[in-house]
Every structure is written in C-alpha cells, then in structure tokens.
N, C-alpha and C positions, 0 to 999 in steps of 0.2 A: 223529810222535806225534799222537794225537788226544785232545783233552780236552773235557770239558763242565764249565764253571765256573758255579756257581750262588751268587748272593749269598744268604746265609742269616742268620736271626736266631739259630738254634741248629742243631747237627747232632751226630750220634754214630754210632759203629759198634760193634755188639755181635757177639761170636762166642760162641755158646752163651748163657751167662748173664753173661759178662764184657764190660764196656765196655772196648774196646781203644783207642778214640780218641774225643775229645769236644772240641767248641769251647766254651771257657769264656765266650765273648761273641760278638756278631755277627762274621761273617767270610765266608770263602769255602769252599765244598765243591767239591773238584776231583776228578772222575772221570778216570782216566788210562788210555789204551790205548797199547800199544807195537806198532809195526809192524816188519817184517823189516829195513827199511833205516834204522831209528833208531839213534842213538848219543848219546854224551855232548854233542855240539854241540847237538842238538835239546833235550836236557834243560836246558842252560844258557840257551838262547834262550827257551824256553818259560817257564822260571822268571822271567826278566826281564820278559817280556811280561805274565804274570799278576800279578806283584807290582806292576807299574806301571799296570795296566789301571784306568781311571777309571770304575768301575761302582758304587761305593758312593754313599751319599747326598751331595748337593752336588758331584757329579762328582769325588769323592775316590778315591784308589787305596788298596789294602790297605797299601801302604807309607806313605801319608800318615797313615793311622789306626792303624797297627800292628795291623791286623786279623789274627787267626789264620787258618790254612789247614788244612783237613782233607783229606788226600789218600787216595783209595781207588783201588786198581788195578781196572781193568775191561776185560778183553780183549774183551768183547762189543761195544765201540765199533767194532771192526773187522769186525763181522758183515756178510756179504754175503747179501742176500735176492733176488738176481737170478733165481735158478732155484728152482722148487719152493716148498715151504712150510717147509722146514727150513733155518735159516741155516747158512752155511758160516763157519768160523772160520779158514780157511787164511791170511788176510792178517794175522792177529795173530801176533806173535812168540811162540815157546814160552816157558814159565816160566823156564828157566835163562838165557834172554837178557833177558826183560822184567823179571824181579824186580830185578836189579842196576840197571837203568836207571830204574825207578820210585824206587828208593832214592836214586840219583844225583840225580834231579829234586828229591826232598825235601831233600837236602843242599844243592843249589844255591839253593833257596828260603831255607834257613837261613843260608847265607852272605850272602844279601842282607839278612838281618835278620828274616826271618819266624819266627813261632812256628808250628811244623808238628806236627800230629797225624797219625797214620797208621792206616789200616785194617790188616788182616793179610793179606798176600799169599797167594792160593790158598785162603783159608778161605771157608766159607759164612758170609757176613757179612749182618747186618741193618743197613741204613743208614737212619737216621731224620733228617729235616731239616724245618725250617720255613723255606720259601722267603720271601725278602724282596723284594717288588716285584710280581710275581716278575721277577727278572733272571737269565737263563740265556744263556750265550754258548758256542758251539761253536768250537773252534780246532783246525785241522789243519795241522801244520807242512808237509805236502806242498803246501798251497796257497801257501806262501811262496816256492816255487821258480819 
C-alpha cells in the first residue's frame, strides 16, 4: 500500500454538492493507494504506523491527541510515469480488490481508537484541506520488506 499522510488543520471531501467526509478538528488527511500484492496484513500494519506516527505538534501522535483521520482512496498514487506523457495505472489494484482493502484499513484505524471519516470510493471527489506545517509523509509498505 502507498499512502500520503498530511497533517491538516481542516479537511473535507465533497461529492457533487454533498460533503461526505469532514474533519471536525485538526488531524490527518490520508490518501491511500492499493497495489496488487496488498492484503489485510498491510492494512493493519499501516494503520498502526499512521496512528502512532509522531508528526503532530510537540512530537505527538494522532493516538496521543485523539486526532481524527480522513481517509481518501487514491489509485493514482500507483501511477507510473516511466514512459511517455500518459501515466500508467497498471500497478494499482482494480476497484473490486482495492475498495474492500481501503475499508479494512479504515476499520483497523477505528479498532485502534481513531475517529475515521471517509471519502467515497470511485467517486469524483473534491478534496479540500488546510495543511499544517506543512507536514506531509509518504509511506510505501513495499519499502518495509
């Protein structure tokens, strides 16, 4: 799995005119991409890593501050730009594989105690955020092997 974690003062996801996910207070915006080899183990490990990551003020973690998390699926994190000008998405898992894993990741965060808001999988989403710091971290579980 590949994620981009951003410390934010506020964030929201809108589909059409409906706000489908919103952080009620400062927290983390997490963009999540799923690859072909990802499974429940990566979801659980990634949830633990993000919930404990000390990137909030005074080196606190989201778990220390009970900071909310907004999770947005983003297959484009697996874009390959090696050849030509058009990105290839072949390294991203297809929707029927990735959607349940993104939801599993959200549930793993909730099991750890996180308040989790979600985007809408597969929708044309408008994501708004006010970055704090800015602090943005890229995590790829393939790098852990």
